[in-house]
N, C-alpha and C positions, 0 to 999 in steps of 0.2 A: 579227227580231234579238232575241237574248236580253237581258233586262233584268238589270242588276246592282243588287242591293239593298244600299244603303248605310245603315247605322243612322243615324238622325237624332241629331245631337249633343244631349246634354242641356244644360240651362241651366248656366251657370258654377257656380252655387251647388250644384247636385246633383252635378256632376263633382267639386267640391271635397270634398263629404261622403264620396264613395267612397274617397278617399285615407285617411280616418281611420276607416273601418269595415272592418277586415280580416276580421271574422267574418260579414259580411253575405253573403246569398245572391248568388252570381255570375251567376245566371240572368238577372237584370235589369241587370247591370252594363254600363257602356259598354265598347266594344271596347278602348279604350286602357287602361282600368283592369285588364282581364283580362291583357293583355300585360305590364303593369307588375308585377303580382303574380307571374306565371309567371317573369318574368326575375329577380326578387329571390329566388324559391325556388330557381332553378337556381344562382345565385351562392352561396347559403347551403349548398346540397348539395355544391357543388364545394369550398368552404372546409372543410367538415367532413371530406370525403374526404382532402384534403391534410393536415389536422391529424392524422388517424388514421394516415396512411401515412408521414409524414415522421419522420426521425430527431430525437430530442430534443436532439442536440448540433449537428449541421450544418444541420438543418432543410431538407436538400436530398434526400438519398438515402432510400430506403425503409427503414423500421425492420424489423428481423428478430428481435431478441432483447431480453429485459428486462435492464436494467442496474441492480443494486441501489445503485450509487454515485450515480446521478442519480434513482433511483426512477422511471424511465421506460424506454421502449423506444428502442433505438438501432440503427444499422446496423453490420454487421460491420467495416467499414473504420474507423469511429470507435472501435469497441471495441479493435481492434488497435493503432491509432495512439495513443490516449489512455490505454490501460491502464497504470496505475501511473506515468503521466507527469503528467496533470492530474487523473486520477480516483483517489480513495482506494478502491481495490477491496477489498472484504471477502475474507477468506481462504477463505470457503466458496463463493465465486462459481464455478460450474461451468466457465465460460469461462476464468477465471484458472487454475484447476487444470489444465484441458486444455492451455492454452498452456504451462504449466510442464513438463508431461510431454513435450512435443514441442520444448521450447526447447533449442537447441544451446549447448554451453559457450562462453563468451566467448573470443575469440582472445587470445593473449598480448599482442598489440600494444595492446589496449584497457587494459591494466593499467599504471599508473604504477609503475615498479620501486621507486622510493623509498617508495611507500605500502605495499610488502610487507616492508620492513625486511630485505632480502636479506643484509645484513651480519651479521644475527643467525642463527647456526647452531642448528638444533634437530634433535637426533639421535633415532633410534627408542628408544634407551636412556633418553633424557630423558622421552619420553612414557610409557614404561613405569614409570619410577621415580616420576614425578610425576602419575600418572593421577588420584589423588584431588584434587590441586590443580587440575588441568584441569577435572575434573568440578565442583568447588566453584565455580570462576569461571564456568563455563558456566551453572550453576544461578543464580548471582548475576545475570548479565545477562538470563537468562530471566525472573527475578522482576521486574527493572526494567521489562522490556517488558510483563509482566502488569499492573503497576501503572499504566503509561501506555500506553493503547491507541493513542495518536496517534504513538508512537515508530516510526520507520522504520529500515531498514537503514543508510541514509546517516548518520543521527545516531548510531546505535549504533557503527558502525565508526569514525566520527570521534572519539567519546569514547574508545574503546579505543586508537586511534592516538595521541591526545594523551597517554594514560597511558604508551604505549610510549616516546614521545619523552622524557617525564619520567624514566622508569626507566633509559633508555639513558644519559642525562646523569648520573644518579646513579651508575650502575655504572662509567662511564668516568672521571668526574672527582670523584665524591663530592659534587657540588653538588645541593642540593635546589632545584628550579625548578618552579613550578606552571605547566604549559602552559595557556594560556587556552582556555576552552571557550566556544562561541558561543551556547549555548541552555540553558534550564533542564532540558530533557530530557537533554542530555549531562551536565550536572552530576549529575543523579539517577543515571545509569548509573555514573559514576565513584564516587559515594558508596556505591553498592551493592557495587561491586567492592572498595573499600577496607574496607568492613565485613566482607566475606567473608574478606579477607586477615587482618584482625585476629582473627576467630574461628578461623581456621586456625592462626595462631601461638599463640593461647591454648590450643587443643586439643593442639598439640605440646608446649607447656610443661607442661601437666597430665599428659600421658601419658609423656613422655620425660624431663621435668625440664629440658629445654632446647628451643630451637627451631632446626631445621636449615634453615629456609626462608631463602634468600639473595635479595638484590635481583635478582641475575642470573637466578635461577629464576623470579621474578615476571615479569621482562622476557621471557624465553622463552615463558612461558605466555601472556602478553598478545599477543605476536607470533603465536603459534600461532592464537589466536582471531581476530586480524585477518585472517590468511591464509584461515582457514576462512570468515570472513564474506565476503571478496571472492570466494571460490570458489562460495559459495551464493547470493549476491544476483544479481539480474538486471542491476543497474547503473542501472536507471531511478530517477528522483528519488524516487518514492513506493513503491519496492519494499519488501516485507516478507517476501521469500522466506527470508532468513537467520533472521529472527525466527520464522517459522512452522516452520522446521527445529528451532529450539531448543524451541518449544512441543511439538513431537512427542516430543522427548527428555525434557522435563520438564513434564508436565501441571500445571495451575495449583494443584491441591491436594496435589501430591506433596511429600514431605518432602525436605529437603536432605541428610539422613543416608542414605547408600547403603552397601551391603555392598561389599567389594572385587570380588565377582563382578559385581554390577550396574554398578559404575563401569567396570570393564574392558570389559564388553560394549558400552558406549556410546561408547567413544573412536572418533572419526572423524578420520582423517588428512586434512589439506587436500590 
């Protein structure tokens, strides 16, 4: 009958020492010490693999792509679900750019009709006659966005909408009423627009001897930009699609002074 060799147990003191000597030669280690060290090594290896493969957001699915917003690798599902919702996606993210290229226009039922100021009529003749005003205002809000990189489409459109409400009341009743703005970013946008309107009137006064800009013209121009913004943004909370569109029209170092040919070539109808 074959004999089974069982290693003799070491004294308690020696077994205890092996637990605190991870660098010792395992050739003379007791059987239970070798099993313990192998078991711990397997756990560490498994943990490292899970850490490398898991998404930085959900920590469940396998990571597939690098996300500059979290400075880590995430899964495609989290990328699609959290993009511009909880993530401040930079404009040069290739996955954001790809998504915008394939994004379908938002259906009409997603728009609040009141937010588009449909009661204000804007004719093609108006956009032709006031193209310089439209370009000046577009440049103003682009500059506001250049100054505050945290500004998103929602804040920008909210600031323009508040100004539309104020000018509509001014045109209809003659009353000056400051529509409350909810953030410093929106105040900055409104201030930039008002400064551009002031410069526009001063330029007209200097060149013509009078100013032809009416409050109704300002209202129509602001409504034009609001509709343009709603048409360009994705509608997600942190979307900057409208702002990126403005940046493409007005690079950061470009002058506000445009020739009539340059201005006309950039008018985009909502």
